FIMIDO-345346 format. One record per residue (C-alpha): residue in three letters; x, y, z. Coordinates in steps of 0.25 Angstrom, whole numbers, plus 5000, padded with zeros to 4 digits. Each point is the difference from the previous one (the first is absolute). Example, Ala and Ser with C-alpha at 12.3 -4.5 7.8 and 13.67 -1.06 7.14 Angstrom:
2
{resn->ALA; c1->5049; c2->4982; c3->5031} .
{resn->SER; c1->5006; c2->5014; c3->4998} .
//
This chain:
185
{resn->UNK; c1->4684; c2->4772; c3->5957} .
{resn->UNK; c1->4989; c2->4989; c3->4999} .
{resn->UNK; c1->5002; c2->4987; c3->4994} .
{resn->UNK; c1->4989; c2->4998; c3->4989} .
{resn->UNK; c1->4996; c2->4987; c3->5007} .
{resn->UNK; c1->4995; c2->5008; c3->5012} .
{resn->UNK; c1->4990; c2->5008; c3->4991} .
{resn->UNK; c1->4986; c2->4999; c3->5006} .
{resn->UNK; c1->4987; c2->5008; c3->4997} .
{resn->UNK; c1->5002; c2->5014; c3->5007} .
{resn->UNK; c1->5015; c2->5000; c3->5000} .
{resn->UNK; c1->5005; c2->5013; c3->4993} .
{resn->UNK; c1->5013; c2->5000; c3->4992} .
{resn->UNK; c1->5008; c2->5010; c3->4991} .
{resn->UNK; c1->5004; c2->4996; c3->4986} .
{resn->UNK; c1->5006; c2->5009; c3->4989} .
{resn->UNK; c1->4996; c2->5012; c3->5008} .
{resn->UNK; c1->4985; c2->4996; c3->5000} .
{resn->UNK; c1->4993; c2->4995; c3->5013} .
{resn->UNK; c1->4991; c2->4988; c3->5000} .
{resn->UNK; c1->4991; c2->4993; c3->5010} .
{resn->UNK; c1->4999; c2->4985; c3->4998} .
{resn->UNK; c1->4985; c2->4995; c3->4997} .
{resn->UNK; c1->5003; c2->4986; c3->4997} .
{resn->UNK; c1->5013; c2->4991; c3->5000} .
{resn->UNK; c1->5002; c2->4987; c3->4994} .
{resn->UNK; c1->5012; c2->4991; c3->5002} .
{resn->UNK; c1->5004; c2->4989; c3->4990} .
{resn->UNK; c1->5011; c2->4990; c3->4999} .
{resn->UNK; c1->5002; c2->4990; c3->4988} .
{resn->UNK; c1->5010; c2->4989; c3->5000} .
{resn->UNK; c1->5014; c2->5004; c3->5003} .
{resn->UNK; c1->4999; c2->5014; c3->4996} .
{resn->UNK; c1->4999; c2->5012; c3->5009} .
{resn->UNK; c1->4987; c2->5004; c3->5006} .
{resn->UNK; c1->4992; c2->5011; c3->4994} .
{resn->UNK; c1->4992; c2->5011; c3->5007} .
{resn->UNK; c1->4988; c2->5006; c3->4992} .
{resn->UNK; c1->4994; c2->5013; c3->5007} .
{resn->UNK; c1->4988; c2->5008; c3->4997} .
{resn->UNK; c1->5003; c2->5013; c3->5005} .
{resn->UNK; c1->4994; c2->5014; c3->5000} .
{resn->UNK; c1->5008; c2->5012; c3->4997} .
{resn->UNK; c1->4997; c2->5010; c3->5011} .
{resn->UNK; c1->5004; c2->5012; c3->4991} .
{resn->UNK; c1->4992; c2->4997; c3->4988} .
{resn->UNK; c1->4989; c2->4991; c3->5005} .
{resn->UNK; c1->5003; c2->4990; c3->4989} .
{resn->UNK; c1->5001; c2->4985; c3->5003} .
{resn->UNK; c1->5011; c2->4991; c3->4994} .
{resn->UNK; c1->5006; c2->4986; c3->5001} .
{resn->UNK; c1->5014; c2->4999; c3->5003} .
{resn->UNK; c1->5008; c2->4988; c3->4999} .
{resn->UNK; c1->5013; c2->4997; c3->5008} .
{resn->UNK; c1->5010; c2->4989; c3->5001} .
{resn->UNK; c1->5001; c2->4994; c3->5014} .
{resn->UNK; c1->5010; c2->5006; c3->5009} .
{resn->UNK; c1->4999; c2->5014; c3->4993} .
{resn->UNK; c1->4999; c2->5012; c3->5010} .
{resn->UNK; c1->4992; c2->5012; c3->4999} .
{resn->UNK; c1->5000; c2->5013; c3->5008} .
{resn->UNK; c1->4990; c2->5001; c3->5012} .
{resn->UNK; c1->4992; c2->5013; c3->4999} .
{resn->UNK; c1->4996; c2->5005; c3->5013} .
{resn->UNK; c1->4986; c2->5006; c3->4999} .
{resn->UNK; c1->4994; c2->5008; c3->5010} .
{resn->UNK; c1->4985; c2->4999; c3->5002} .
{resn->UNK; c1->4993; c2->5013; c3->5006} .
{resn->UNK; c1->4985; c2->5000; c3->5004} .
{resn->UNK; c1->4994; c2->5013; c3->4994} .
{resn->UNK; c1->4987; c2->5007; c3->4999} .
{resn->UNK; c1->4995; c2->5005; c3->4986} .
{resn->UNK; c1->4996; c2->5015; c3->5001} .
{resn->UNK; c1->4996; c2->5005; c3->4987} .
{resn->UNK; c1->5003; c2->5000; c3->4985} .
{resn->UNK; c1->5008; c2->5013; c3->4996} .
{resn->UNK; c1->4997; c2->4998; c3->4985} .
{resn->UNK; c1->5014; c2->4996; c3->4995} .
{resn->UNK; c1->5003; c2->4992; c3->5013} .
{resn->UNK; c1->4994; c2->4994; c3->5012} .
{resn->UNK; c1->5003; c2->5004; c3->5015} .
{resn->UNK; c1->5003; c2->4990; c3->5011} .
{resn->UNK; c1->5003; c2->5002; c3->5014} .
{resn->UNK; c1->5008; c2->4992; c3->5010} .
{resn->UNK; c1->4991; c2->4999; c3->5013} .
{resn->UNK; c1->5012; c2->4999; c3->5009} .
{resn->UNK; c1->5009; c2->5012; c3->4995} .
{resn->UNK; c1->4989; c2->5007; c3->4993} .
{resn->UNK; c1->5010; c2->5001; c3->4988} .
{resn->UNK; c1->4992; c2->5002; c3->4987} .
{resn->UNK; c1->5005; c2->4994; c3->4986} .
{resn->UNK; c1->4995; c2->5002; c3->4986} .
{resn->UNK; c1->5000; c2->4989; c3->4990} .
{resn->UNK; c1->4997; c2->5003; c3->4985} .
{resn->UNK; c1->4987; c2->4996; c3->4995} .
{resn->UNK; c1->5006; c2->4992; c3->4988} .
{resn->UNK; c1->5006; c2->4990; c3->5010} .
{resn->UNK; c1->4987; c2->4997; c3->5007} .
{resn->UNK; c1->4990; c2->5000; c3->4989} .
{resn->UNK; c1->4994; c2->4986; c3->5004} .
{resn->UNK; c1->5000; c2->5004; c3->5015} .
{resn->UNK; c1->4992; c2->5013; c3->4998} .
{resn->UNK; c1->4988; c2->4991; c3->4997} .
{resn->UNK; c1->5000; c2->4996; c3->5014} .
{resn->UNK; c1->5006; c2->5012; c3->5008} .
{resn->UNK; c1->4990; c2->5008; c3->5009} .
{resn->UNK; c1->5004; c2->5010; c3->5010} .
{resn->UNK; c1->5005; c2->4994; c3->5013} .
{resn->UNK; c1->5003; c2->4986; c3->4994} .
{resn->UNK; c1->5012; c2->4994; c3->5007} .
{resn->UNK; c1->5011; c2->4995; c3->4990} .
{resn->UNK; c1->5014; c2->4994; c3->5001} .
{resn->UNK; c1->5010; c2->5008; c3->4992} .
{resn->UNK; c1->5012; c2->4992; c3->4996} .
{resn->UNK; c1->5014; c2->5008; c3->5000} .
{resn->UNK; c1->5013; c2->4996; c3->4995} .
{resn->UNK; c1->5010; c2->5009; c3->5007} .
{resn->UNK; c1->4993; c2->5013; c3->4998} .
{resn->UNK; c1->4993; c2->4997; c3->4987} .
{resn->UNK; c1->4985; c2->4997; c3->5000} .
{resn->UNK; c1->4998; c2->4987; c3->4992} .
{resn->UNK; c1->4985; c2->4997; c3->5001} .
{resn->UNK; c1->4988; c2->5000; c3->5010} .
{resn->UNK; c1->4993; c2->4987; c3->5005} .
{resn->UNK; c1->4985; c2->5001; c3->5002} .
{resn->UNK; c1->4992; c2->4991; c3->5009} .
{resn->UNK; c1->4995; c2->4988; c3->4993} .
{resn->UNK; c1->4985; c2->5005; c3->5000} .
{resn->UNK; c1->4995; c2->5014; c3->5001} .
{resn->UNK; c1->4987; c2->5006; c3->5004} .
{resn->UNK; c1->4994; c2->5010; c3->4990} .
{resn->UNK; c1->4987; c2->5006; c3->4999} .
{resn->UNK; c1->4991; c2->4999; c3->4987} .
{resn->UNK; c1->4997; c2->5013; c3->4994} .
{resn->UNK; c1->4993; c2->4996; c3->4988} .
{resn->UNK; c1->4992; c2->4987; c3->4998} .
{resn->UNK; c1->4990; c2->4998; c3->4989} .
{resn->UNK; c1->4986; c2->4994; c3->5003} .
{resn->UNK; c1->5001; c2->4985; c3->4999} .
{resn->UNK; c1->4993; c2->4994; c3->4988} .
{resn->UNK; c1->4999; c2->4985; c3->5001} .
{resn->UNK; c1->4998; c2->4993; c3->4987} .
{resn->UNK; c1->5000; c2->4986; c3->4996} .
{resn->UNK; c1->5014; c2->4997; c3->5005} .
{resn->UNK; c1->5006; c2->4986; c3->5002} .
{resn->UNK; c1->5011; c2->5004; c3->5011} .
{resn->UNK; c1->5001; c2->5011; c3->5010} .
{resn->UNK; c1->4997; c2->5013; c3->4994} .
{resn->UNK; c1->5010; c2->5012; c3->5001} .
{resn->UNK; c1->4999; c2->5015; c3->4999} .
{resn->UNK; c1->5011; c2->5011; c3->4999} .
{resn->UNK; c1->5001; c2->5009; c3->5011} .
{resn->UNK; c1->5009; c2->5012; c3->5003} .
{resn->UNK; c1->5007; c2->5001; c3->5013} .
{resn->UNK; c1->5004; c2->5013; c3->5008} .
{resn->UNK; c1->5014; c2->5000; c3->4993} .
{resn->UNK; c1->4993; c2->5000; c3->4986} .
{resn->UNK; c1->5004; c2->4985; c3->4998} .
{resn->UNK; c1->4990; c2->4992; c3->4993} .
{resn->UNK; c1->4998; c2->4985; c3->5004} .
{resn->UNK; c1->4989; c2->4989; c3->4998} .
{resn->UNK; c1->4991; c2->4997; c3->5012} .
{resn->UNK; c1->4988; c2->4991; c3->5002} .
{resn->UNK; c1->4987; c2->5007; c3->4996} .
{resn->UNK; c1->4996; c2->5002; c3->5015} .
{resn->UNK; c1->5011; c2->5010; c3->5003} .
{resn->UNK; c1->4994; c2->5014; c3->5001} .
{resn->UNK; c1->5005; c2->5015; c3->5000} .
{resn->UNK; c1->5006; c2->5004; c3->5013} .
{resn->UNK; c1->5004; c2->4986; c3->5005} .
{resn->UNK; c1->5014; c2->4996; c3->5004} .
{resn->UNK; c1->5006; c2->4988; c3->4992} .
{resn->UNK; c1->5014; c2->4993; c3->5002} .
{resn->UNK; c1->5009; c2->5000; c3->4988} .
{resn->UNK; c1->5012; c2->4992; c3->4998} .
{resn->UNK; c1->5012; c2->5009; c3->4997} .
{resn->UNK; c1->5007; c2->4989; c3->4993} .
{resn->UNK; c1->4990; c2->4996; c3->4989} .
{resn->UNK; c1->4991; c2->5013; c3->5001} .
{resn->UNK; c1->4987; c2->4991; c3->5002} .
{resn->UNK; c1->4988; c2->5000; c3->5009} .
{resn->UNK; c1->5003; c2->4991; c3->5013} .
{resn->UNK; c1->4987; c2->5003; c3->5008} .
{resn->UNK; c1->4992; c2->5010; c3->5008} .
{resn->UNK; c1->5008; c2->5008; c3->5011} .
//
């Protein structure tokens, strides 16, 4: 069991049969009353972010999460297939659980798979991934006051906005958190 006062970003805990990872923790104490702990946490099963409030001194159950480094092999239609590089064990994750991540997955990409006991919770992508531009319209510069952007299609069929100078066949870095252009690769 973990005292809620010890909750810090990155700590995982179990509450009401859900598993959470702490994103932010805020401790506050007013007057003579008990301290309160407000935690912004991500549900690792559903992916939703919630705010939980606790009274100081409460305890939550620690969730022991295993992080396994795996390589993305391919999309099998209704699931994606990943392989552990050490044991060569392959696992399948339903596509519904990784809709956002599919925008950045390309063959051979190394990801971290979070597991609780034998249940696969989610996959953690690198902060930025390198993807090739497969479609880029010609740049038409008009009378713009700011940096002009155009929509390009990446090798994963994800569409992002990039500066006008990006051409088809170039490799770009894309943030996996925001889905935005970071720079040239």
